[in-house]
C-alpha positions in Angstrom: 0.0 0.0 0.0 2.8 2.4 0.9 4.5 1.7 -2.4 1.3 2.6 -4.3 1.0 5.9 -2.5 4.6 6.8 -3.2 4.2 5.9 -6.9 1.0 8.0 -7.2 2.6 11.0 -5.4 5.7 10.8 -7.6 3.6 10.6 -10.7 1.5 13.6 -9.7 4.6 15.6 -8.8 6.2 14.9 -12.2 3.0 15.6 -14.0 2.5 19.0 -12.3 6.2 19.9 -12.6 6.0 19.4 -16.4 3.0 21.6 -16.9 3.4 25.2 -17.9 1.3 28.0 -16.6 -1.1 29.8 -19.0 1.1 32.9 -18.7 4.3 30.9 -19.5 2.6 29.3 -22.6 1.5 32.7 -23.7 5.0 34.2 -23.3 6.5 31.3 -25.2 4.1 31.6 -28.0 4.5 35.4 -28.1 8.3 35.0 -28.3 8.0 32.5 -31.1 5.6 34.8 -32.9 8.0 37.8 -32.6 10.8 35.7 -34.1 8.7 34.5 -37.0 7.3 38.1 -37.6 10.8 39.6 -37.5 11.9 37.0 -40.1 8.9 37.7 -42.2 9.4 41.5 -42.1 13.1 41.0 -43.0 12.6 38.6 -45.9 9.1 39.5 -47.3 8.1 43.1 -46.6 8.7 45.7 -49.2 10.7 48.7 -48.1 10.5 51.7 -50.5 13.8 53.2 -51.6 14.6 56.8 -51.0 13.8 57.5 -54.6 10.5 55.8 -54.3 9.7 57.8 -51.2 10.7 61.0 -53.0 8.5 60.1 -56.0 5.5 59.3 -53.7 6.0 62.7 -51.9 6.3 64.4 -55.2 3.1 62.8 -56.5 1.3 63.8 -53.3 2.4 67.4 -54.0 1.3 67.2 -57.6 4.4 66.4 -59.6 4.7 63.2 -61.6 7.7 60.8 -61.5 9.7 60.6 -64.7 9.1 57.6 -66.9 12.4 56.1 -65.7 11.4 56.6 -62.0 8.0 55.1 -62.6 9.6 52.1 -64.3 11.9 51.6 -61.4 9.1 51.9 -58.9 7.0 49.4 -60.9 9.9 47.0 -61.1 10.5 47.1 -57.3 6.8 46.6 -56.7 6.8 43.5 -58.9 9.9 42.2 -57.1 8.3 42.8 -53.7 5.1 41.0 -54.8 7.1 38.1 -56.1 9.0 37.9 -52.8 5.8 38.0 -50.8 4.3 35.2 -52.9 7.4 33.0 -52.6 7.1 29.6 -50.9 9.4 30.8 -48.1 7.3 33.9 -47.3 4.0 31.9 -47.6 5.4 29.4 -45.1 6.4 32.2 -42.7 3.0 33.8 -43.1 1.3 30.5 -42.3 3.5 30.0 -39.3 2.5 33.5 -38.0 -1.2 32.7 -38.6 -0.8 29.4 -36.7 0.9 31.0 -33.8 -1.7 33.7 -33.6 -4.4 31.0 -33.4 -2.5 29.2 -30.7 -2.1 32.5 -28.7 -5.9 33.2 -29.0 -6.7 29.7 -28.0 -4.4 30.0 -24.9 -6.1 33.3 -23.9 -9.5 31.7 -24.1 -8.7 28.7 -22.0 
């Protein structure tokens, strides 16, 4: 009888020791999301060049970019779209979505 009680107590202690708190799970998921999001921003997000920014500001003020500037802007937009649609970026985006779902599920538990 004594052995059975010791085994049950040891099993319960190991089970409880291995469980993470809700806050710890949330913190772990948040850290993982931040890492995935930083990688996505680095690899997949378009960052306009200074020339693009100047052309955008100029367009807002009423001036049109030259045909060469517009061609460059269009080319960079196509490249950014191709990067965003690459398998690598789609995988990172799916990972971010999955982590978001897990974080929401943890909050609602």
